[in-house]
Wavefront OBJ file of the C-alpha trace (Angstrom):
o trace
v 140.040 115.298 108.467
v 143.400 116.585 109.709
v 142.348 120.108 110.679
v 145.905 121.420 111.030
v 146.780 120.201 107.543
v 143.550 121.720 106.189
v 144.492 125.140 107.554
v 148.096 124.843 106.376
v 147.148 123.631 102.898
v 144.451 126.245 102.503
v 146.796 129.039 103.505
v 149.322 127.922 100.889
v 146.642 127.651 98.197
v 145.169 131.066 98.996
v 148.572 132.706 99.121
v 149.422 131.202 95.736
v 146.146 132.435 94.293
v 146.727 135.967 95.556
v 150.214 136.033 94.026
v 148.937 134.716 90.735
v 146.251 137.385 90.512
v 148.520 140.174 91.658
v 149.919 141.183 88.288
v 150.292 140.289 84.631
v 152.828 137.678 83.645
v 152.900 135.855 86.999
v 152.549 132.091 87.121
v 149.072 130.626 87.443
v 147.915 129.398 90.816
v 148.063 125.648 91.262
v 144.595 124.215 90.685
v 143.388 122.018 93.560
v 142.641 118.390 92.710
v 138.915 118.790 93.473
v 138.649 121.409 90.717
v 138.050 119.652 87.395
v 138.226 121.007 83.825
v 134.486 121.329 83.174
v 133.093 124.868 83.477
v 130.273 125.341 85.990
v 128.456 127.902 88.127
v 127.855 127.589 91.873
v 125.581 129.138 94.506
v 125.865 129.102 98.281
v 122.481 129.241 100.030
v 121.970 130.032 103.709
v 118.796 129.443 105.669
v 119.866 132.290 107.919
v 122.925 134.441 107.249
v 122.423 137.165 109.813
v 125.130 136.567 112.422
v 128.913 136.826 112.375
v 129.384 133.039 112.287
v 127.454 132.858 109.026
v 129.299 135.883 107.614
v 132.666 134.267 108.275
v 131.395 130.947 106.944
v 130.091 132.631 103.771
v 133.454 134.330 103.232
v 135.199 130.980 103.778
v 132.979 129.315 101.176
v 133.568 132.084 98.644
v 137.323 131.927 99.216
v 137.248 128.183 98.526
v 135.227 128.651 95.323
v 137.755 131.199 94.087
v 140.507 128.571 94.149
v 138.821 126.816 91.191
v 139.098 128.649 87.842
v 136.480 126.313 86.359
v 133.744 128.014 88.392
v 132.739 130.865 86.137
v 130.124 132.448 88.397
v 129.371 132.425 92.115
v 126.114 133.525 93.763
v 124.818 133.734 97.321
v 121.345 133.918 98.886
v 120.260 134.462 102.489
v 116.975 132.880 103.567
v 116.848 135.360 106.474
v 115.386 132.757 108.816
v 112.271 132.379 106.624
v 111.793 128.770 105.515
v 109.654 129.737 102.535
v 112.251 132.230 101.324
v 114.995 129.638 101.720
v 112.944 127.188 99.628
v 112.292 129.869 97.027
v 116.007 130.714 96.916
v 116.904 127.115 96.090
v 114.315 126.817 93.355
v 115.198 130.257 92.006
v 118.909 129.498 91.696
v 118.147 126.266 89.867
v 115.724 128.043 87.528
v 118.434 130.587 86.722
v 120.626 127.763 85.478
v 123.098 127.499 88.351
v 124.855 124.134 88.042
v 125.800 123.422 91.669
v 124.155 124.455 94.924
v 125.617 124.227 98.441
v 122.817 124.488 101.011
v 122.795 125.206 104.737
v 119.300 123.867 105.380
v 118.475 125.496 108.710
v 114.868 124.333 108.584
v 115.957 120.693 108.339
v 113.543 118.205 106.658
v 111.248 121.051 105.605
v 113.878 121.806 102.958
v 113.964 118.288 101.537
v 111.189 118.598 98.891
v 112.866 121.633 97.305
v 116.297 120.021 97.482
v 114.927 116.817 95.951
v 113.194 118.634 93.086
v 116.416 120.447 92.184
v 118.417 117.217 92.353
v 115.925 115.399 90.107
v 116.161 118.298 87.657
v 119.794 117.335 87.139
v 121.562 119.829 89.389
v 124.407 119.113 91.771
v 123.123 119.923 95.248
v 125.066 119.445 98.468
v 123.299 120.149 101.776
v 125.694 120.401 104.695
v 125.927 120.613 108.482
v 122.175 120.427 109.246
v 120.501 117.108 108.413
v 117.599 117.463 105.978
v 116.570 113.808 105.805
v 116.437 111.815 102.588
v 119.210 109.789 100.988
v 122.264 110.519 98.915
v 121.659 109.727 95.236
v 117.893 109.920 95.676
v 117.315 113.362 97.174
v 120.663 115.135 96.765
v 124.150 114.613 95.408
v 126.033 114.480 98.713
v 125.480 115.398 102.347
v 128.490 116.814 104.200
v 127.905 116.534 107.898
v 129.847 117.580 110.944
v 130.917 115.555 113.943
v 128.354 117.007 116.338
v 127.972 113.818 118.331
v 131.750 113.765 118.697
v 131.593 117.360 119.973
v 129.188 116.195 122.668
v 131.540 113.364 123.638
v 134.485 115.790 123.772
v 132.538 118.230 125.974
v 131.326 115.390 128.186
v 134.827 114.081 128.843
v 136.007 117.559 129.816
v 133.010 118.046 132.112
v 133.821 114.768 133.880
v 137.355 116.049 134.382
v 136.367 119.338 136.009
v 133.255 118.019 137.804
v 134.113 114.385 138.621
v 131.331 114.037 141.213
v 128.578 115.238 138.882
v 126.525 118.420 138.853
v 123.757 120.423 137.213
v 124.136 120.894 133.465
v 122.393 123.559 131.371
v 122.432 122.726 127.662
v 121.675 125.480 125.135
v 121.296 124.966 121.391
v 119.670 126.673 118.406
v 116.194 126.280 116.894
v 113.827 123.696 118.364
v 114.565 120.196 117.091
v 117.721 121.110 115.171
v 119.819 118.038 114.372
v 123.047 119.616 115.622
v 121.749 119.994 119.170
v 120.173 116.543 119.184
v 123.412 114.896 118.047
v 125.440 116.853 120.599
v 123.074 115.737 123.346
v 123.467 112.128 122.263
v 127.228 112.491 122.590
v 126.960 114.172 125.985
v 124.675 111.498 127.391
v 126.945 108.713 126.115
v 129.618 110.049 128.487
v 127.736 111.656 131.401
v 125.996 109.392 133.891
v 122.928 110.068 136.087
v 125.018 112.137 138.522
v 124.922 114.859 135.857
v 121.439 116.374 135.841
v 120.228 118.375 132.845
v 118.223 121.238 134.315
v 116.875 122.592 131.006
v 113.630 121.498 129.390
v 114.377 118.466 127.176
v 116.114 118.167 124.836
v 117.758 121.599 125.167
v 116.978 125.223 125.911
v 116.089 126.875 122.598
v 118.077 130.019 121.735
v 117.941 130.084 117.907
v 121.686 130.895 118.233
v 120.551 134.487 118.773
v 122.449 136.510 121.429
v 119.378 138.500 122.523
v 117.249 135.376 122.997
v 120.194 133.602 124.651
v 120.355 136.359 127.255
v 116.632 136.008 128.002
v 116.864 132.230 128.229
v 119.934 132.233 130.460
v 118.486 134.876 132.779
v 115.336 132.748 133.177
v 117.368 129.584 133.813
v 119.462 131.319 136.502
v 116.280 132.434 138.249
v 114.754 128.957 137.962
v 117.781 126.938 139.110
v 119.522 127.560 142.421
v 122.703 126.023 141.055
v 124.132 125.586 137.562
v 127.541 123.887 137.589
v 128.281 123.867 133.869
v 126.780 125.375 130.740
v 127.040 123.583 127.420
v 126.365 125.672 124.327
v 127.037 125.087 120.633
v 127.474 128.804 119.944
v 129.756 130.184 122.623
v 129.970 133.846 121.550
v 126.197 134.237 121.937
v 126.691 133.798 125.683
v 128.982 136.785 126.211
v 126.156 139.261 126.764
v 124.323 136.836 129.037
v 127.031 135.561 131.397
v 127.178 138.758 133.533
v 123.702 137.769 134.773
v 125.482 135.398 137.173
v 127.618 138.113 138.748
v 124.587 140.415 139.015
v 123.025 137.755 141.234
v 126.180 137.365 143.307
v 127.158 134.052 141.722
v 130.339 132.930 140.002
v 130.061 132.250 136.281
v 130.099 128.434 136.022
v 132.239 126.175 133.861
v 131.496 126.488 130.154
v 131.877 123.858 127.404
v 131.147 125.375 124.027
v 132.539 126.542 120.652
v 135.211 129.183 120.273
v 134.912 132.872 119.448
v 137.165 135.882 119.915
v 134.606 137.726 122.052
v 134.299 134.713 124.347
v 138.054 134.247 124.697
v 138.526 137.900 125.563
v 135.587 137.775 127.998
v 137.177 134.828 129.792
v 140.532 136.604 130.025
v 138.833 139.674 131.531
v 136.552 137.822 133.982
v 137.960 134.480 135.083
v 140.045 135.909 137.926
v 136.945 137.284 139.659
v 134.869 134.163 138.916
v 136.598 131.151 140.484
v 134.297 128.573 138.876
v 134.647 130.018 135.364
v 136.576 127.340 133.482
v 136.400 127.356 129.677
v 136.668 124.601 127.096
v 135.942 125.012 123.388
v 135.861 123.032 120.197
v 136.598 124.741 116.880
v 133.433 126.518 115.852
v 133.277 124.865 112.437
v 133.224 127.704 109.902
v 135.374 125.510 107.686
v 132.646 122.879 107.347
v 131.556 124.891 104.300
v 134.926 124.398 102.617
v 134.477 120.623 102.449
v 130.913 121.029 101.142
v 132.090 123.443 98.431
v 134.932 121.114 97.450
v 132.475 118.246 96.972
v 130.051 120.373 94.957
v 132.832 121.709 92.741
v 134.306 118.242 92.225
v 130.940 116.807 91.182
v 130.126 119.767 88.911
v 133.521 120.121 87.211
v 134.734 116.533 87.088
v 137.380 117.039 89.756
v 138.756 114.536 92.240
v 136.313 113.838 95.040
v 137.645 114.746 98.498
v 138.507 111.833 100.770
v 136.623 113.307 103.733
v 132.827 113.231 103.961
v 132.436 114.500 107.541
v 133.960 117.682 108.925
v 135.699 116.966 112.214
v 136.017 119.945 114.562
v 138.894 119.442 116.995
v 139.157 120.545 120.609
v 140.510 124.080 120.559
v 140.827 125.808 123.965
v 141.079 124.503 127.525
v 141.619 126.996 130.337
v 142.638 124.234 132.781
v 145.231 122.671 130.479
v 148.085 124.656 132.001
v 149.351 125.572 128.535
v 150.372 129.180 127.781
v 147.764 131.095 125.769
v 145.297 128.270 126.424
v 142.437 130.683 125.669
v 142.775 132.853 122.560
v 141.981 136.583 122.424
v 142.786 139.290 119.868
v 141.636 142.564 121.415
v 142.905 144.448 118.371
v 140.269 142.717 116.227
v 136.450 142.442 116.411
v 134.908 140.124 118.958
v 132.775 138.623 116.200
v 135.524 136.473 114.662
v 136.673 132.903 115.297
v 140.326 132.188 115.877
v 139.907 128.511 114.948
v 138.823 129.395 111.402
v 141.200 128.884 108.474
v 140.179 132.335 107.224
v 142.750 134.864 108.419
v 141.514 136.940 111.380
v 141.987 140.170 109.421
v 139.880 138.786 106.548
v 137.217 137.726 109.028
v 137.095 141.293 110.329
v 136.324 142.460 106.787
v 133.668 139.752 106.381
v 131.795 140.939 109.484
v 132.071 144.561 108.406
v 134.442 145.742 111.143
l 1 2 3 4 5 6 7 8 9 10 11 12 13 14 15 16 17 18 19 20 21 22 23 24 25 26 27 28 29 30 31 32 33 34 35 36 37 38 39 40 41 42 43 44 45 46 47 48 49 50 51 52 53 54 55 56 57 58 59 60 61 62 63 64 65 66 67 68 69 70 71 72 73 74 75 76 77 78 79 80 81 82 83 84 85 86 87 88 89 90 91 92 93 94 95 96 97 98 99 100 101 102 103 104 105 106 107 108 109 110 111 112 113 114 115 116 117 118 119 120 121 122 123 124 125 126 127 128 129 130 131 132 133 134 135 136 137 138 139 140 141 142 143 144 145 146 147 148 149 150 151 152 153 154 155 156 157 158 159 160 161 162 163 164 165 166 167 168 169 170 171 172 173 174 175 176 177 178 179 180 181 182 183 184 185 186 187 188 189 190 191 192 193 194 195 196 197 198 199 200 201 202 203 204 205 206 207 208 209 210 211 212 213 214 215 216 217 218 219 220 221 222 223 224 225 226 227 228 229 230 231 232 233 234 235 236 237 238 239 240 241 242 243 244 245 246 247 248 249 250 251 252 253 254 255 256 257 258 259 260 261 262 263 264 265 266 267 268 269 270 271 272 273 274 275 276 277 278 279 280 281 282 283 284 285 286 287 288 289 290 291 292 293 294 295 296 297 298 299 300 301 302 303 304 305 306 307 308 309 310 311 312 313 314 315 316 317 318 319 320 321 322 323 324 325 326 327 328 329 330 331 332 333 334 335 336 337 338 339 340 341 342 343 344 345 346 347 348 349 350 351 352 353 354 355
């Protein structure tokens, strides 16, 4: 996927839609090719919707749905981190007659039986981002993944550039066993040789992508390890509250390879001068993964043109050692809990996170 073209095309489509809805007598918005003529309803289901990343992602999914006039009703459900609730949400939406379901299956394969039952009942169901097992056409309509292994390769190449002689690596990911972290680790290890030592318990230090738990985990890892040369994390903003633990112990914040976030970019701008080892590299955080999943679900439900892409590719986004002006992004006039790499306008993200 050409990410720049995605953002440009989306901005044009959204702007057109806003103009079209702004008053009577204006021309209709151009219907995207993935929106077919058949009327349908759609639901977006989260396994856990309780952080700003999910709020921005949910708003991005809703915005994409609104580009298709054939979708007559949109619904959302938050599993709240409870696997049984998430399963119940899927079954409940199908029982209500919703035609298409887009599912962030946080619990992984535990979600597959519910997803399969809904698919076999004739519904369009598109799990995305987190692997749930099973096979397309047997258990679900389509799986829209993300290039997590590629993220690991991208991080690994940057780490080799800033630490060419090797070093101690601390890798943080979300819930235990999540497919995102496992794929990222595979990518990292395909690039980093034995001179790079992973100091965390295999396969990664579990944070559940929760800032409070991340702070506890990082504090414990600092106490346990005399030296950490680089931190790898797939949710960068969750580290902001934890990174001062280094300076409290008289240490420089180490290099960080992660995903972007406004709070993280601003933290780097405020702290890198006093922390000589604090180099920052990010990939786009991937809120727009949901857009591709929604496009596929809408296309299948309404008879639209199927998108060409099946995997969301998150590009490299920030690199503090690149020498480029504004290499690290920060908007201090907006909430920290937004993501500058997202196609959703920063001001709209601020509304989505309630700030």
